[in-house]
KETORDO-316835 format. One record per residue: residue in one letter; x negated, y negated, z negated of N, C-alpha, C in turn; residue number from 1. Coordinates in steps of 0.001 Angstrom, whole numbers, m for minus. Layout:
# KETORDO-316835
+------+---------+---------+---------+---------+---------+---------+---------+---------+---------+-----+
: type :      nu :      nv :      nw :     cau :     cav :     caw :      cu :      cv :      cw : seq :
+------+---------+---------+---------+---------+---------+---------+---------+---------+---------+-----+
:    A :       X :       Y :       Z :       X :       Y :       Z :       X :       Y :       Z : NUM :
...
+------+---------+---------+---------+---------+---------+---------+---------+---------+---------+-----+
This chain:
# KETORDO-316835
+------+---------+---------+---------+---------+---------+---------+---------+---------+---------+-----+
: type :      nu :      nv :      nw :     cau :     cav :     caw :      cu :      cv :      cw : seq :
+------+---------+---------+---------+---------+---------+---------+---------+---------+---------+-----+
:    X :    m833 :    1124 :      70 :      50 :      51 :     117 :    m909 :   m1386 :    m178 :   1 :
:    X :    m772 :   m2194 :    1017 :   m1384 :   m3258 :    1043 :    m779 :   m4516 :     661 :   2 :
:    X :     450 :   m4395 :      77 :    1086 :   m5724 :    m358 :    1938 :   m6238 :     666 :   3 :
:    X :    2600 :   m7395 :     469 :    3456 :   m8080 :    1284 :    2767 :   m9028 :    2184 :   4 :
:    X :    3208 :   m9168 :    3460 :    2577 :  m10428 :    4064 :    3554 :  m11534 :    4011 :   5 :
:    X :    3183 :  m12579 :    4511 :    3783 :  m14058 :    4251 :    5199 :  m13897 :    4402 :   6 :
:    X :    5564 :  m13389 :    5546 :    7047 :  m13513 :    6064 :    7821 :  m12599 :    5044 :   7 :
:    X :    7429 :  m11436 :    4704 :    8185 :  m10610 :    3728 :    8319 :  m11254 :    2294 :   8 :
:    X :    7311 :  m11833 :    2053 :    7146 :  m12673 :     577 :    8108 :  m13706 :     773 :   9 :
:    X :    8172 :  m14384 :    1805 :    9479 :  m15485 :    1833 :   10729 :  m14790 :    1669 :  10 :
:    X :   10906 :  m13902 :    2427 :   12202 :  m13333 :    2596 :   12616 :  m12695 :    1327 :  11 :
:    X :   11714 :  m12080 :     523 :   12030 :  m11378 :    m770 :   12416 :  m12656 :   m1800 :  12 :
:    X :   11500 :  m13749 :   m1750 :   11872 :  m14870 :   m2635 :   13258 :  m15483 :   m2410 :  13 :
:    X :   13730 :  m15648 :    m954 :   14772 :  m16266 :    m556 :   16030 :  m15320 :   m1108 :  14 :
:    X :   15835 :  m13842 :    m930 :   16851 :  m12907 :   m1441 :   16978 :  m13057 :   m2940 :  15 :
:    X :   15940 :  m13175 :   m3545 :   16037 :  m13416 :   m5084 :   16763 :  m14555 :   m5435 :  16 :
:    X :   16637 :  m15781 :   m4649 :   17051 :  m17026 :   m5188 :   18625 :  m16717 :   m4892 :  17 :
:    X :   19023 :  m16213 :   m3798 :   20429 :  m16046 :   m3370 :   21162 :  m15075 :   m4453 :  18 :
:    X :   20549 :  m14109 :   m4858 :   21148 :  m13160 :   m5776 :   21257 :  m13874 :   m7244 :  19 :
:    X :   19993 :  m14637 :   m7479 :   20235 :  m15410 :   m8811 :   21219 :  m16558 :   m8932 :  20 :
:    X :   21389 :  m17337 :   m7849 :   22261 :  m18425 :   m7824 :   23765 :  m17851 :   m7877 :  21 :
:    X :   24026 :  m16711 :   m6916 :   25192 :  m16226 :   m6765 :   25834 :  m15530 :   m8105 :  22 :
:    X :   24999 :  m14987 :   m8786 :   25413 :  m14463 :  m10261 :   25701 :  m15780 :  m11236 :  23 :
:    X :   24973 :  m16649 :  m11153 :   25186 :  m17774 :  m12035 :   26210 :  m18842 :  m11724 :  24 :
:    X :   26513 :  m18850 :  m10288 :   27331 :  m19810 :   m9916 :   28650 :  m19178 :   m9783 :  25 :
:    X :   29019 :  m17984 :   m9560 :   30354 :  m17247 :   m9517 :   31359 :  m17583 :  m10647 :  26 :
:    X :   30944 :  m17507 :  m11850 :   31947 :  m17645 :  m12656 :   32316 :  m19059 :  m12967 :  27 :
:    X :   31667 :  m19974 :  m12602 :   32023 :  m21431 :  m12915 :   32482 :  m22131 :  m11487 :  28 :
:    X :   31836 :  m21815 :  m10652 :   32028 :  m22476 :   m9235 :   33246 :  m21844 :   m8502 :  29 :
:    X :   33567 :  m20699 :   m8800 :   34767 :  m20113 :   m7870 :   35907 :  m19960 :   m8594 :  30 :
:    X :   35855 :  m20087 :  m10036 :   36987 :  m19994 :  m10907 :   37602 :  m21420 :  m11093 :  31 :
:    X :   39004 :  m21636 :  m11067 :   39538 :  m22619 :  m11417 :   39263 :  m22891 :  m13217 :  32 :
:    X :   38934 :  m24068 :  m13482 :   38603 :  m24246 :  m14828 :   39857 :  m23994 :  m15684 :  33 :
:    X :   41062 :  m24308 :  m15564 :   42104 :  m23884 :  m16456 :   42381 :  m22399 :  m16394 :  34 :
:    X :   42218 :  m21700 :  m15317 :   42481 :  m20349 :  m15217 :   41331 :  m19613 :  m16034 :  35 :
:    X :   40099 :  m20127 :  m15893 :   38865 :  m19419 :  m16449 :   38994 :  m19441 :  m17922 :  36 :
:    X :   39327 :  m20553 :  m18460 :   39452 :  m20583 :  m20041 :   40700 :  m20625 :  m20686 :  37 :
:    X :   41703 :  m21138 :  m19872 :   43178 :  m21054 :  m20397 :   43348 :  m21828 :  m21610 :  38 :
:    X :   43956 :  m21141 :  m22540 :   44412 :  m21824 :  m23867 :   43091 :  m22087 :  m24623 :  39 :
:    X :   41934 :  m21559 :  m24278 :   40879 :  m21733 :  m25097 :   39922 :  m22881 :  m24782 :  40 :
:    X :   40329 :  m23804 :  m23676 :   39467 :  m24748 :  m23129 :   39163 :  m25658 :  m24060 :  41 :
:    X :   39912 :  m26173 :  m24886 :   39533 :  m27166 :  m25983 :   38325 :  m26678 :  m26947 :  42 :
:    X :   38482 :  m25285 :  m27377 :   37532 :  m24592 :  m28153 :   36204 :  m24529 :  m27293 :  43 :
:    X :   36278 :  m24195 :  m26142 :   34957 :  m23961 :  m25354 :   34372 :  m25465 :  m25208 :  44 :
:    X :   35163 :  m26400 :  m24753 :   34460 :  m27711 :  m24722 :   33995 :  m28138 :  m26106 :  45 :
:    X :   34511 :  m27907 :  m27003 :   33925 :  m28351 :  m28412 :   32597 :  m27523 :  m28604 :  46 :
:    X :   32497 :  m26270 :  m28347 :   31386 :  m25493 :  m28573 :   30317 :  m25984 :  m27628 :  47 :
:    X :   30626 :  m26383 :  m26360 :   29637 :  m26685 :  m25463 :   28895 :  m28034 :  m25798 :  48 :
:    X :   29620 :  m28817 :  m26671 :   28929 :  m30102 :  m27150 :   27844 :  m29897 :  m27954 :  49 :
:    X :   27696 :  m28679 :  m28685 :   26457 :  m28385 :  m29445 :   25236 :  m27844 :  m28456 :  50 :
:    X :   25314 :  m27656 :  m27375 :   24333 :  m26972 :  m26398 :   23134 :  m27948 :  m26305 :  51 :
:    X :   23157 :  m29229 :  m26153 :   22105 :  m30068 :  m26078 :   21312 :  m30254 :  m27259 :  52 :
:    X :   21846 :  m30253 :  m28388 :   21059 :  m30479 :  m29638 :   20479 :  m28852 :  m29977 :  53 :
:    X :   21107 :  m28092 :  m29690 :   20474 :  m26618 :  m29891 :   19369 :  m26284 :  m29050 :  54 :
:    X :   19514 :  m26750 :  m27840 :   18208 :  m26632 :  m26882 :   17003 :  m27584 :  m27269 :  55 :
:    X :   17349 :  m28761 :  m27630 :   16357 :  m29657 :  m27977 :   15603 :  m29194 :  m29289 :  56 :
:    X :   16389 :  m28564 :  m30324 :   15899 :  m28114 :  m31473 :   14909 :  m26879 :  m31264 :  57 :
:    X :   15368 :  m26032 :  m30463 :   14514 :  m24869 :  m29915 :   13305 :  m25383 :  m29230 :  58 :
:    X :   13272 :  m26321 :  m28546 :   12043 :  m26856 :  m27951 :   11107 :  m27795 :  m29091 :  59 :
:    X :   11686 :  m28488 :  m29827 :   10963 :  m29304 :  m30653 :   10371 :  m28835 :  m31767 :  60 :
:    X :   11301 :  m27989 :  m32733 :   10735 :  m27349 :  m33839 :    9461 :  m26831 :  m33718 :  61 :
:    X :    9420 :  m25739 :  m32881 :    8257 :  m24911 :  m32711 :    6799 :  m25858 :  m32112 :  62 :
:    X :    7334 :  m26828 :  m31595 :    6149 :  m27683 :  m31060 :    5572 :  m28435 :  m32200 :  63 :
:    X :    6456 :  m28895 :  m33151 :    5984 :  m29750 :  m34389 :    5398 :  m28885 :  m35466 :  64 :
:    X :    6008 :  m27739 :  m35650 :    5595 :  m27003 :  m36782 :    4579 :  m26040 :  m36607 :  65 :
:    X :    4609 :  m25413 :  m35486 :    3500 :  m24176 :  m35245 :    2257 :  m24694 :  m34544 :  66 :
:    X :    1227 :  m25013 :  m35376 :    m105 :  m25368 :  m34990 :    m943 :  m24168 :  m34369 :  67 :
:    X :    m912 :  m23138 :  m35087 :   m1423 :  m22010 :  m34761 :    m421 :  m20833 :  m34588 :  68 :
:    X :    m775 :  m19921 :  m33842 :     154 :  m18678 :  m33613 :     417 :  m17967 :  m34889 :  69 :
:    X :    1782 :  m17841 :  m35162 :    2072 :  m17091 :  m36402 :    2018 :  m17930 :  m37688 :  70 :
:    X :    1714 :  m19175 :  m37612 :    1602 :  m20006 :  m38914 :    2316 :  m21194 :  m38824 :  71 :
:    X :    3203 :  m21526 :  m39704 :    4023 :  m22782 :  m39831 :    3325 :  m23865 :  m40760 :  72 :
:    X :    3015 :  m24888 :  m40051 :    2207 :  m26090 :  m40746 :    3020 :  m27149 :  m41257 :  73 :
:    X :    3136 :  m27112 :  m42582 :    3897 :  m28264 :  m43314 :    2950 :  m29241 :  m44013 :  74 :
:    X :    1561 :  m29020 :  m43523 :     666 :  m29691 :  m44139 :     577 :  m31342 :  m43924 :  75 :
:    X :       2 :  m32021 :  m44871 :      m5 :  m33484 :  m44611 :    m825 :  m33905 :  m43453 :  76 :
:    X :   m1771 :  m33067 :  m42918 :   m2438 :  m33571 :  m41746 :   m1911 :  m33026 :  m40347 :  77 :
:    X :    m629 :  m32773 :  m40341 :      70 :  m32265 :  m39217 :     688 :  m33521 :  m38605 :  78 :
:    X :     m38 :  m34155 :  m37617 :     501 :  m35424 :  m37120 :    1756 :  m35254 :  m36271 :  79 :
:    X :    2019 :  m34073 :  m35688 :    3221 :  m33936 :  m35014 :    4360 :  m34004 :  m35883 :  80 :
:    X :    4262 :  m33373 :  m37165 :    5327 :  m33350 :  m38093 :    5600 :  m34804 :  m38727 :  81 :
:    X :    4634 :  m35618 :  m38813 :    4905 :  m36927 :  m39353 :    5481 :  m37797 :  m38323 :  82 :
:    X :    5161 :  m37706 :  m36949 :    5724 :  m38521 :  m36057 :    7184 :  m38083 :  m35833 :  83 :
:    X :    7496 :  m36755 :  m35774 :    8776 :  m36346 :  m35713 :    9776 :  m36736 :  m36857 :  84 :
:    X :    9101 :  m36750 :  m38145 :    9979 :  m37471 :  m39155 :   10214 :  m38949 :  m38907 :  85 :
:    X :    9209 :  m39586 :  m38417 :    9469 :  m40848 :  m38206 :   10342 :  m41070 :  m36947 :  86 :
:    X :   10141 :  m40507 :  m35864 :   11147 :  m40539 :  m34687 :   12621 :  m40341 :  m35258 :  87 :
:    X :   12759 :  m39361 :  m36113 :   14086 :  m39035 :  m36595 :   14727 :  m40217 :  m37482 :  88 :
:    X :   13806 :  m40785 :  m38370 :   14313 :  m41715 :  m39013 :   14595 :  m43050 :  m38212 :  89 :
:    X :   13953 :  m43361 :  m37143 :   14149 :  m44257 :  m36289 :   15474 :  m44148 :  m35610 :  90 :
:    X :   15663 :  m42903 :  m34889 :   16869 :  m42543 :  m34301 :   18110 :  m42764 :  m35134 :  91 :
:    X :   17988 :  m42177 :  m36357 :   19142 :  m42366 :  m37366 :   19390 :  m43849 :  m37671 :  92 :
:    X :   18284 :  m44710 :  m37738 :   18594 :  m46021 :  m38168 :   19031 :  m47007 :  m37093 :  93 :
:    X :   18492 :  m46820 :  m35791 :   18697 :  m47761 :  m34781 :   19490 :  m47298 :  m33750 :  94 :
:    X :   19680 :  m45981 :  m33552 :   20388 :  m45333 :  m32324 :   19815 :  m45707 :  m30879 :  95 :
:    X :   18421 :  m46212 :  m30989 :   17852 :  m46705 :  m29749 :   16954 :  m45648 :  m29034 :  96 :
:    X :   17096 :  m45103 :  m28024 :   16281 :  m44095 :  m27471 :   14866 :  m44512 :  m27334 :  97 :
:    X :   14812 :  m45662 :  m26664 :   13395 :  m46289 :  m26149 :   12505 :  m46682 :  m27669 :  98 :
:    X :   13122 :  m47120 :  m28600 :   12519 :  m47432 :  m29841 :   12127 :  m46071 :  m30357 :  99 :
:    X :   12979 :  m45050 :  m30581 :   12576 :  m43896 :  m31098 :   11384 :  m43251 :  m30413 : 100 :
:    X :   11398 :  m43142 :  m29067 :   10308 :  m42504 :  m28325 :    9022 :  m43432 :  m28750 : 101 :
:    X :    8938 :  m44672 :  m28402 :    7966 :  m45386 :  m28637 :    7282 :  m45303 :  m29897 : 102 :
:    X :    8223 :  m45433 :  m31178 :    7820 :  m45251 :  m32388 :    7284 :  m44113 :  m32907 : 103 :
:    X :    7798 :  m42716 :  m32325 :    7074 :  m41428 :  m32528 :    5907 :  m41348 :  m31853 : 104 :
:    X :    5599 :  m41834 :  m30592 :    4527 :  m41669 :  m29738 :    3428 :  m42534 :  m30455 : 105 :
:    X :    3889 :  m43780 :  m30644 :    2851 :  m44699 :  m31405 :    2319 :  m44302 :  m32675 : 106 :
:    X :    3191 :  m43735 :  m33267 :    2620 :  m43172 :  m34731 :    1874 :  m42139 :  m34451 : 107 :
:    X :    2214 :  m41110 :  m33691 :    1439 :  m39836 :  m33197 :     m91 :  m40347 :  m32954 : 108 :
:    X :    m174 :  m41076 :  m31952 :   m1570 :  m41450 :  m31506 :   m2244 :  m42280 :  m32569 : 109 :
:    X :   m1575 :  m43148 :  m33175 :   m2358 :  m43885 :  m34242 :   m2777 :  m42792 :  m35286 : 110 :
:    X :   m1906 :  m42091 :  m35874 :   m2347 :  m41102 :  m36706 :   m3498 :  m40073 :  m36278 : 111 :
:    X :   m3406 :  m39774 :  m35105 :   m4380 :  m38894 :  m34699 :   m5792 :  m39483 :  m34529 : 112 :
:    X :   m5844 :  m40933 :  m34245 :   m6989 :  m41624 :  m34201 :   m7541 :  m42131 :  m35403 : 113 :
:    X :   m6576 :  m42244 :  m36516 :   m7150 :  m42784 :  m37825 :   m7251 :  m41617 :  m38746 : 114 :
:    X :   m6734 :  m40559 :  m38709 :   m6689 :  m39626 :  m39747 :   m7680 :  m38343 :  m39173 : 115 :
+------+---------+---------+---------+---------+---------+---------+---------+---------+---------+-----+
């Protein structure tokens, strides 16, 4: 077996794209929204409101707390943790996304240089 040539590889990738897209698109794209969820539509909408915060939490928490694999770092020299705490405080107090990002990044880079 010598592997795939370029044309076979492109066809294989396109086939995988169609199958993956079809499986993910079919339940939502082809079904009428009311028929799909029926009387549970309000509950589904309420549950879906939590998806963004759940995804952001799953991305941010490991980045902030895990400095070495298998070790959670709550130490005082964890610059990521302090910047995240400050960004959270700014977000809660001001509800200003730009200020939150600038404050968190500014503190992180300053702490990394100074400490």
